[in-house]
MARKE-131984 format. One record per residue: chain; x, y, z of N, C-alpha, C in turn. Coordinates in nm, 4 decimals. Example, Ala and Ser with C-alpha at 12.3 -4.5 7.8 and 13.67 -1.06 7.14 Angstrom:
// MARKE-131984
unit|neast|nnorth|nup|caeast|canorth|caup|ceast|cnorth|cup
A|1.3190|-0.5690|0.7800|1.2300|-0.4500|0.7800|1.3200|-0.3300|0.7800
A|1.2850|-0.2250|0.7080|1.3670|-0.1060|0.7140|1.2900|0.0030|0.7870
//
This chain:
// MARKE-131984
unit|neast|nnorth|nup|caeast|canorth|caup|ceast|cnorth|cup
A|5.1265|-3.9644|-30.9687|5.1699|-4.0403|-31.0632|5.2005|-4.1882|-31.0598
A|5.2480|-4.2051|-30.9399|5.3060|-4.3588|-30.9258|5.1781|-4.4272|-30.9101
A|5.0525|-4.3764|-30.8356|4.9514|-4.4695|-30.8183|4.9052|-4.5168|-30.9447
A|4.8927|-4.4369|-31.0548|4.8687|-4.4988|-31.1925|4.9528|-4.6039|-31.2409
A|5.0753|-4.6006|-31.2313|5.1760|-4.7048|-31.2505|5.1297|-4.8261|-31.1833
A|5.1141|-4.8324|-31.0421|5.0540|-4.9365|-30.9523|4.9478|-4.9855|-31.0278
A|4.8269|-4.9222|-31.0410|4.7063|-4.9342|-31.0807|4.7254|-5.0229|-31.2085
A|4.8281|-4.9772|-31.2994|4.8159|-5.0535|-31.4315|4.8964|-5.1801|-31.4030
A|4.9894|-5.1763|-31.3419|5.0584|-5.3040|-31.2957|4.9734|-5.4273|-31.2421
A|4.8827|-5.3691|-31.1403|4.7809|-5.4528|-31.0930|4.6902|-5.5496|-31.1971
A|4.6597|-5.4387|-31.3189|4.5811|-5.4671|-31.4028|4.6359|-5.5777|-31.5131
A|4.7594|-5.5463|-31.5238|4.8632|-5.6295|-31.6145|4.8742|-5.7749|-31.5480
A|4.9006|-5.7696|-31.4117|4.9214|-5.8875|-31.3562|4.8161|-5.9859|-31.3527
A|4.6671|-5.9169|-31.3221|4.5453|-5.9861|-31.3348|4.5392|-6.0440|-31.4746
A|4.5515|-5.9619|-31.5845|4.5200|-6.0350|-31.7041|4.6317|-6.1333|-31.7291
A|4.7547|-6.1544|-31.6910|4.8318|-6.2368|-31.7035|4.7937|-6.3807|-31.6327
A|4.7352|-6.3466|-31.5169|4.6894|-6.4550|-31.4423|4.5736|-6.5204|-31.5325
A|4.4565|-6.4440|-31.5800|4.3605|-6.4944|-31.6470|4.4002|-6.5663|-31.7635
A|4.5057|-6.5102|-31.8472|4.5343|-6.5744|-31.9788|4.6171|-6.7006|-31.9656
A|4.7491|-6.6864|-31.8743|4.8283|-6.7880|-31.8896|4.8235|-6.9073|-31.7603
A|4.7588|-6.8672|-31.6687|4.7449|-6.9799|-31.5617|4.6220|-7.0609|-31.5934
A|4.6450|-7.1892|-31.5708|4.5636|-7.2991|-31.5813|4.4517|-7.3462|-31.4748
A|4.5147|-7.3096|-31.3556|4.4180|-7.3362|-31.2536|4.3128|-7.2263|-31.2268
A|4.2081|-7.2980|-31.2288|4.0588|-7.2026|-31.1954|4.0632|-7.1327|-31.1042
A|4.1145|-7.1536|-30.9655|4.1424|-7.0499|-30.8413|4.2425|-6.9534|-30.8639
A|4.3390|-6.9842|-30.9559|4.4348|-6.8578|-30.9622|4.3603|-6.7662|-31.1030
A|4.2637|-6.8178|-31.1638|4.2114|-6.7060|-31.2541|4.1193|-6.6293|-31.1821
A|4.0557|-6.6880|-31.0780|3.9539|-6.6287|-31.0157|4.0393|-6.5039|-30.9303
A|4.1674|-6.5333|-30.8728|4.2515|-6.4461|-30.8067|4.2830|-6.3439|-30.9219
A|4.3119|-6.3932|-31.0256|4.3455|-6.2770|-31.1369|4.2367|-6.1634|-31.1595
A|4.1003|-6.2054|-31.1536|3.9798|-6.1353|-31.1523|4.0032|-6.0298|-31.0352
A|4.0130|-6.0743|-30.9120|4.0360|-5.9710|-30.7939|4.1424|-5.8921|-30.7971
A|4.2520|-5.9487|-30.8666|4.3497|-5.8488|-30.8890|4.3389|-5.7261|-30.9743
A|4.2625|-5.7778|-31.1032|4.2125|-5.6645|-31.1917|4.1385|-5.5901|-31.1498
A|4.0281|-5.6214|-31.0312|3.9457|-5.5374|-30.9946|3.9884|-5.4259|-30.8907
A|4.0919|-5.4923|-30.8240|4.2036|-5.4023|-30.7195|4.2499|-5.2785|-30.7738
A|4.3152|-5.3208|-30.9136|4.3748|-5.2194|-30.9873|4.2842|-5.1291|-31.0397
A|4.1510|-5.1637|-31.0811|4.0644|-5.0459|-31.1420|4.0148|-4.9844|-31.0149
A|4.0044|-5.0259|-30.9060|3.9655|-4.9390|-30.7988|4.0911|-4.8538|-30.7376
A|4.2058|-4.8841|-30.7508|4.2985|-4.8218|-30.7366|4.3336|-4.6958|-30.8294
A|4.3010|-4.7218|-30.9661|4.2992|-4.6015|-31.0682|4.1735|-4.5015|-31.0423
A|4.0612|-4.5667|-30.9925|3.9417|-4.4795|-30.9821|3.9699|-4.3709|-30.8479
A|4.0079|-4.4315|-30.7357|4.0438|-4.3726|-30.6253|4.1420|-4.2513|-30.6702
A|4.2330|-4.2740|-30.7226|4.3373|-4.1773|-30.7735|4.2967|-4.0676|-30.8492
A|4.1878|-4.1204|-30.9225|4.1227|-4.0075|-31.0272|4.0421|-3.9094|-30.9431
A|3.9990|-3.9541|-30.8154|3.9188|-3.8536|-30.7356|3.9956|-3.7791|-30.6605
A|4.1304|-3.8154|-30.6479|4.2261|-3.7347|-30.5308|4.2725|-3.6276|-30.5929
A|4.2815|-3.5188|-30.4842|4.3075|-3.3782|-30.5192|4.4108|-3.3327|-30.3961
A|4.5557|-3.3107|-30.4239|4.6032|-3.2663|-30.3149|4.5785|-3.1448|-30.2478
A|4.5813|-3.1636|-30.0946|4.5313|-3.0419|-30.0247|4.3807|-3.0380|-30.0253
A|4.2991|-3.1278|-30.0792|4.1791|-3.1292|-30.0575|4.1022|-3.1301|-29.9588
A|3.9816|-3.0702|-29.9442|3.8899|-3.0875|-29.8390|3.7794|-3.1924|-29.8371
A|3.7197|-3.2427|-29.7393|3.6005|-3.3124|-29.7453|3.4867|-3.2374|-29.8410
A|3.4178|-3.3456|-29.9335|3.2870|-3.2712|-29.9924|3.1687|-3.2353|-29.9172
A|3.1926|-3.1691|-29.8179|3.0722|-3.1303|-29.7404|3.0719|-2.9665|-29.7425
A|2.9857|-2.8927|-29.7808|2.9650|-2.7424|-29.7755|2.9176|-2.7043|-29.6626
A|3.0016|-2.6216|-29.5846|3.0082|-2.5166|-29.4535|3.0142|-2.3950|-29.5003
A|2.9582|-2.3180|-29.3952|2.9757|-2.1501|-29.4105|3.1043|-2.1093|-29.4378
A|3.2233|-2.2037|-29.3820|3.3434|-2.1391|-29.3765|3.4030|-2.2063|-29.5240
A|3.3605|-2.2907|-29.6081|3.4359|-2.3188|-29.7360|3.3407|-2.3097|-29.8243
A|3.2291|-2.1888|-29.8215|3.1189|-2.2003|-29.9175|3.1995|-2.1246|-30.0469
A|3.2692|-2.0358|-30.0392|3.3470|-1.9758|-30.1559|3.4335|-2.0409|-30.2255
A|3.4907|-2.1354|-30.1431|3.6065|-2.2116|-30.2061|3.6073|-2.3702|-30.2109
A|3.4643|-2.4052|-30.1997|3.4384|-2.5598|-30.2005|3.4543|-2.5888|-30.3524
A|3.4344|-2.5379|-30.4575|3.4514|-2.5968|-30.5780|3.6024|-2.6055|-30.6158
A|3.6989|-2.5231|-30.5519|3.8222|-2.5272|-30.6010|3.9063|-2.6413|-30.5181
A|3.8600|-2.6740|-30.3975|3.9166|-2.7684|-30.3039|3.8787|-2.8749|-30.2726
A|3.7379|-2.9142|-30.2910|3.6811|-3.0277|-30.2457|3.7213|-3.1369|-30.3391
A|3.7257|-3.2633|-30.2568|3.7810|-3.3951|-30.3405|3.6385|-3.4391|-30.3986
A|3.6503|-3.4804|-30.5253|3.5442|-3.5614|-30.6045|3.4750|-3.6959|-30.5095
A|3.3631|-3.6910|-30.4531|3.3097|-3.8159|-30.3932|3.2706|-3.9226|-30.4837
A|3.2449|-3.8735|-30.6018|3.1984|-4.0056|-30.7121|3.2766|-4.1054|-30.7243
A|3.4178|-4.1165|-30.7522|3.5023|-4.2236|-30.7350|3.4858|-4.3004|-30.6184
A|3.4713|-4.2510|-30.5137|3.4684|-4.3142|-30.3803|3.3223|-4.3992|-30.3843
A|3.2536|-4.3492|-30.4286|3.1062|-4.4118|-30.4310|3.0937|-4.5341|-30.5425
A|3.1799|-4.4918|-30.6432|3.1616|-4.6035|-30.7364|3.2610|-4.7039|-30.6775
A|3.3765|-4.6797|-30.6196|3.4594|-4.7978|-30.5667|3.3904|-4.8802|-30.4604
A|3.3169|-4.8062|-30.3850|3.2476|-4.8898|-30.2664|3.1155|-4.9705|-30.3294
A|3.0662|-4.9421|-30.4440|2.9712|-5.0228|-30.5004|3.0314|-5.1415|-30.5860
A|3.1282|-5.1005|-30.6299|3.2309|-5.2066|-30.7077|3.2895|-5.3276|-30.6131
A|3.3111|-5.2900|-30.5094|3.3865|-5.3775|-30.4134|3.2548|-5.4526|-30.3652
A|3.1381|-5.4269|-30.3426|3.0147|-5.5071|-30.3080|2.9921|-5.6262|-30.4322
A|2.9876|-5.5359|-30.5603|2.9619|-5.6312|-30.6792|3.0931|-5.7287|-30.6986
A|3.2324|-5.7053|-30.6651|3.3199|-5.7757|-30.6769|3.3222|-5.9093|-30.5852
A|3.2825|-5.8690|-30.4522|3.2627|-5.9734|-30.3538|3.1453|-6.0781|-30.4068
A|3.0565|-6.0416|-30.4722|2.9396|-6.1409|-30.5031|2.9862|-6.2053|-30.6383
A|3.0630|-6.1442|-30.6986|3.1071|-6.2214|-30.8397|3.2223|-6.3407|-30.7916
A|3.3075|-6.2758|-30.7058|3.4086|-6.3960|-30.6598|3.3422|-6.5068|-30.5818
A|3.2491|-6.4831|-30.4876|3.1762|-6.5651|-30.4520|3.1073|-6.6740|-30.5359
A|3.0167|-6.6399|-30.6564|2.9588|-6.7013|-30.7428|3.0736|-6.7992|-30.8126
A|3.2059|-6.7039|-30.8758|3.3034|-6.7907|-30.9132|3.3647|-6.9087|-30.8463
A|3.3622|-6.8721|-30.7274|3.4221|-6.9912|-30.6318|3.3402|-7.0991|-30.6053
A|3.1969|-7.0773|-30.6074|3.0923|-7.1645|-30.5918|3.0935|-7.2684|-30.7200
A|3.1041|-7.1809|-30.8374|3.1128|-7.2568|-30.9731|3.2484|-7.3621|-30.9689
A|3.3345|-7.3026|-30.9218|3.4525|-7.3661|-30.9392|3.4241|-7.4866|-30.8283
A|3.3795|-7.5168|-30.7142|3.3533|-7.6043|-30.6482|3.2811|-7.6951|-30.7108
A|3.1669|-7.6545|-30.7939|3.0648|-7.7595|-30.8471|3.1730|-7.8408|-30.9834
A|3.2527|-7.7532|-31.0281|3.3463|-7.8043|-31.1509|3.4185|-7.9141|-31.0949
A|3.4934|-7.8807|-30.9708|3.5754|-7.9829|-30.9099|3.5052|-8.1074|-30.8570
A|3.3649|-8.0943|-30.7957|3.3430|-8.2007|-30.7752|3.2759|-8.3072|-30.8736
A|3.2451|-8.2356|-31.0024|3.2279|-8.2977|-31.1045|3.3210|-8.3566|-31.1944
A|3.4265|-8.2664|-31.2159|3.5720|-8.3004|-31.2774|3.6543|-8.3783|-31.2078
A|3.6878|-8.3617|-31.0852|3.8027|-8.3670|-30.9921|3.9130|-8.3314|-31.0465
A|3.9241|-8.1970|-31.0916|4.0332|-8.1032|-31.1217|3.9670|-7.9540|-31.1390
A|4.0747|-7.8887|-31.1137|4.0712|-7.7383|-31.1163|4.1437|-7.6810|-31.2487
A|4.2292|-7.7890|-31.3246|4.3112|-7.7394|-31.4378|4.2124|-7.7275|-31.5490
A|4.2212|-7.6132|-31.6010|4.1363|-7.5721|-31.7272|4.1871|-7.6567|-31.8498
A|4.3095|-7.6866|-31.8542|4.3521|-7.7767|-31.9872|4.2942|-7.9041|-31.9848
A|4.2642|-7.9725|-31.8752|4.2089|-8.0911|-31.8606|4.0245|-8.0885|-31.8629
A|3.9847|-7.9874|-31.8863|3.8327|-7.9811|-31.8788|3.8183|-7.9635|-32.0254
A|3.7779|-8.0519|-32.1040|3.7437|-8.0888|-32.2438|3.6316|-8.0367|-32.2862
A|3.5457|-8.0534|-32.2207|3.3669|-8.0566|-32.2668|3.3048|-7.9739|-32.1515
A|3.2019|-7.9186|-32.2049|3.1105|-7.8590|-32.0938|3.0125|-7.9612|-32.0383
A|2.9716|-7.9490|-31.9235|2.8694|-8.0391|-31.8672|2.7653|-7.9648|-31.8316
A|2.6412|-8.0305|-31.8150|2.5094|-7.9570|-31.8098|2.4155|-8.0081|-31.6928
//
């Protein structure tokens, strides 16, 4: 139960960073915090107390469906980590280009778009 609270708190902190912070790097960090909160929630959903690994063996053939841990959230989180890494790298490279062009990372000082 406490894991759900932590995941929700991480998501709320990330949304706070996205909405109220003006620095572009802090906004990118907020995106990372949101994704970590979502990862925590997904892993928590797949957890089963006293669960066994999701491999069928002759010893656990009859009780596999009752006691095995769901492997789908783990696979989704692994895929999401790779996607988050690429999104963060892209966002940071865009932030570098914005800094080179505007000489600031403050979103309040960026009045117009550039092409």
